[in-house]
C-alpha positions in Angstrom: -10.6 -44.5 87.1 -11.3 -41.0 86.1 -10.7 -41.2 89.6 -11.9 -44.6 90.3 -12.3 -48.2 89.1 -16.0 -47.9 88.7 -15.9 -50.1 85.5 -14.7 -53.7 85.7 -13.9 -56.4 83.3 -16.7 -58.6 81.9 -17.3 -60.9 79.0 -18.2 -58.7 76.1 -19.7 -55.9 78.2 -18.8 -54.4 81.6 -20.3 -55.8 84.8 -20.6 -52.2 86.1 -20.7 -51.1 89.8 -21.7 -54.6 91.0 -18.3 -56.1 90.0 -16.4 -53.1 91.6 -18.3 -53.3 94.9 -15.5 -55.3 96.5 -12.9 -52.5 95.8 -15.1 -49.4 96.0 -14.9 -48.9 99.8 -11.2 -49.5 99.7 -10.9 -46.8 97.0 -12.9 -44.3 99.0 -10.7 -45.1 102.1 -7.6 -44.1 100.2 -8.8 -40.8 98.9 -6.6 -37.9 100.1 -3.7 -40.1 100.8 -0.3 -39.3 99.4 -0.4 -41.6 96.3 -3.9 -40.3 95.4 -3.0 -36.6 95.9 0.2 -37.0 93.9 -1.6 -38.7 91.1 -4.5 -36.1 90.8 -2.1 -33.1 91.1 0.3 -34.3 88.4 -2.5 -35.3 86.0 -4.2 -31.9 86.5 -0.9 -30.0 85.9 0.0 -32.2 82.8 -3.5 -31.8 81.4 -3.6 -28.0 82.0 -0.9 -27.6 79.3 -3.1 -29.1 76.7 -6.7 -28.0 77.6 -8.1 -25.1 75.7 -8.2 -21.8 77.6 -11.7 -21.0 76.4 -14.7 -23.0 77.8 -15.2 -26.3 76.0 -17.3 -29.4 76.5 -15.6 -32.1 78.5 -16.6 -35.7 79.0 -15.1 -37.6 81.9 -15.4 -41.4 81.4 -15.1 -43.1 84.7 -15.2 -39.8 86.6 -15.6 -41.5 90.1 -15.6 -39.0 92.9 -14.9 -36.3 90.3 -11.5 -34.7 91.1 -10.7 -33.9 87.5 -14.2 -33.2 86.5 -14.6 -30.7 89.2 -11.3 -29.1 88.4 -12.4 -28.8 84.7 -15.8 -27.3 85.8 -14.0 -24.7 88.1 -12.0 -23.6 85.0 -15.3 -22.8 83.4 -15.7 -25.9 81.1 -19.1 -27.6 80.7 -18.6 -31.2 82.0 -20.4 -34.4 81.6 -19.3 -36.9 84.3 -19.9 -40.5 83.4 -19.5 -43.5 85.8 -21.1 -46.8 86.6 -20.9 -46.2 90.5 -24.0 -44.4 91.8 -22.2 -43.9 95.1 -19.2 -42.3 93.6 -21.4 -40.0 91.5 -23.3 -39.0 94.6 -19.9 -37.8 96.1 -19.2 -35.9 93.0 -22.7 -34.2 92.9 -22.4 -33.2 96.6 -19.1 -31.4 95.7 -20.5 -29.4 92.8 -20.3 -25.6 93.6 -22.7 -22.9 92.5 -22.1 -21.8 88.9 -20.5 -25.1 87.8 -21.9 -26.7 84.7 -21.8 -30.4 85.5 -24.1 -33.2 84.3 -23.7 -36.7 85.7 -24.6 -39.8 83.7 -24.9 -43.2 85.5 -24.3 -46.2 83.2 -21.9 -49.0 82.0 -19.2 -48.1 79.6 -20.7 -50.5 77.1 -23.6 -48.1 76.7 -21.5 -45.0 76.3 -22.3 -44.4 72.6 -26.0 -44.5 73.5 -25.7 -42.3 76.6 -23.6 -39.4 75.4 -23.7 -37.3 72.2 -21.6 -38.5 69.2 -19.0 -36.0 68.1 -20.2 -33.8 71.0 -17.1 -33.1 73.1 -13.9 -31.2 72.7 -12.2 -33.1 75.4 -12.6 -36.7 76.8 -10.9 -37.7 80.0 -10.3 -41.4 80.8 -8.1 -41.8 83.9 -7.5 -45.2 85.5 -10.2 -47.0 83.5 -8.7 -48.9 80.7 -6.9 -51.3 82.9 -10.2 -52.9 83.9 -11.1 -54.1 80.5 -9.9 -57.4 78.9 -10.2 -55.7 75.5 -9.9 -51.9 75.6 -10.7 -51.4 71.9 -14.5 -51.0 72.3 -14.0 -48.3 74.8 -11.3 -46.5 72.8 -13.7 -46.7 69.8 -16.6 -45.1 71.9 -14.4 -42.3 73.2 -13.2 -41.5 69.7 -16.8 -41.4 68.6 -17.6 -38.9 71.4 -14.9 -36.4 70.3 -15.2 -33.7 67.9 -12.7 -33.6 65.0 -9.5 -32.2 66.5 -10.6 -33.0 70.0 -8.3 -34.1 72.8 -8.3 -37.5 74.6 -6.5 -37.6 78.0 -5.9 -41.3 78.8 -4.2 -42.5 82.1 -3.2 -46.1 82.2 -1.3 -48.6 84.3 2.3 -48.7 82.8 3.0 -52.2 81.4 6.7 -51.4 81.0 7.1 -50.9 84.7 5.0 -53.5 86.5 8.1 -55.0 88.2 9.0 -51.7 89.8 6.7 -51.5 92.8 7.0 -55.1 94.0 10.7 -55.0 93.3 11.2 -52.0 95.5 9.1 -53.7 98.1 11.3 -56.8 97.8 8.3 -58.9 96.7 10.5 -60.9 94.2 7.9 -63.3 92.9 5.5 -60.6 92.0 8.4 -58.5 90.5 9.4 -61.4 88.3 5.8 -61.9 87.0 5.7 -58.1 86.3 8.2 -58.3 83.6 5.5 -59.9 81.4 3.9 -56.5 81.4 0.4 -58.0 81.4 -1.9 -58.2 84.5 -1.5 -57.6 88.1 -3.5 -57.5 91.4 -3.9 -53.9 92.4 -4.1 -52.4 95.9 -7.9 -52.8 95.9 -7.6 -56.5 95.5 -9.0 -56.2 92.0 -7.2 -58.0 89.1 -6.3 -55.5 86.4 -4.4 -55.1 83.1 -1.5 -52.9 82.1 -0.8 -51.2 78.8 2.6 -50.8 77.1 2.9 -47.3 75.7 4.0 -48.2 72.1 1.4 -50.8 71.8 -1.4 -48.4 73.2 -0.2 -45.7 70.8 -0.8 -48.1 68.0 -4.3 -48.9 69.3 -5.2 -45.2 69.4 -3.8 -44.7 65.8 -6.3 -47.2 64.5 -9.0 -44.8 65.7 -7.3 -41.8 64.2 -6.1 -40.7 67.6 -2.5 -39.3 67.4 -0.5 -39.2 70.5 1.1 -35.7 70.8 2.5 -35.8 74.3 3.0 -38.3 77.1 4.0 -38.2 80.8 4.8 -40.5 83.7 2.8 -40.3 86.9 4.3 -41.5 90.3 7.9 -42.3 89.8 9.0 -41.9 93.4 5.8 -42.2 95.5 4.2 -45.4 94.1 5.3 -47.6 97.0 4.1 -45.0 99.6 0.5 -45.1 101.0 0.6 -42.8 104.0 -2.5 -41.0 105.3 -0.9 -37.6 105.6 1.1 -35.4 103.2 4.8 -34.9 104.3 6.0 -31.4 105.3 8.2 -31.4 102.2 5.2 -32.2 99.9 5.8 -29.3 97.6 9.4 -30.4 97.0 8.2 -34.0 96.5 5.7 -32.9 93.9 8.2 -30.8 92.1 10.4 -33.8 91.8 7.6 -36.0 90.6 6.6 -33.4 88.0 10.1 -33.2 86.7 10.4 -37.0 86.5 7.0 -37.2 84.8 8.3 -35.3 81.8 12.0 -36.4 81.8 13.6 -39.4 80.1 14.3 -42.1 81.3 12.3 -41.5 84.6 8.9 -41.2 83.0 9.3 -44.5 81.3 9.3 -46.4 84.8 6.4 -44.4 86.3 3.5 -46.5 87.7 1.1 -44.7 85.4 1.3 -43.4 81.8 -0.6 -40.3 80.8 -1.1 -39.9 77.1 -2.7 -37.0 75.3 -4.0 -37.8 71.8 -5.7 -35.6 69.2 -8.6 -37.0 66.9 -7.4 -36.4 63.3 -10.4 -36.9 61.1 
């Protein structure tokens, strides 16, 4: 999610941090490892191309420990960080630096329209969240409602067109074969999640007047790696990941898809 998986699937509304409790400690334990650092750095670089240069209001839905929220605040933007995990919001608040404009909101995604200002934000971030919803449409609708006309939605999802890649490279053939369905999977936190195919998700966004203007892949080469330390050639690794994330056909088989959509109303 934003940085975490603080929202989990429920029947009609989210179960919140309670349902995520089984995976939260595992998530925290993986922070700073190679896969996490590659993801956060690539998303930040891709997002920087599209963010306004002048200060704007940013809403981070599922902000988690706040990697992207804090980056935005350091750049001078006013950030509202929203998550259902109180523990992860505590980590974010502890990292806020003097002069940063950061407001945290604790709540379930089902209550997002009541907890944040309608049409109040120039940018909405939603990273690693949509995969924990059986039906993503209510959250998409809520985020569209929070955006100002012409506002930007940054959406990071599990790539349903590449679910067979990781298990295949690990020679887990049973899981790889099931991955070709492009539907659900068991993630590394032990949580069942859902994937999105890019073309289908683009259509879902269009229904809410969100037009995808750019998209990237995230983690083409490092998705099977989970080392605790960054390699000596990390800069070269990151350069290759960045190139792959914006180059066909590589970006199509990345573990994650990063879409940038504009609200056209």
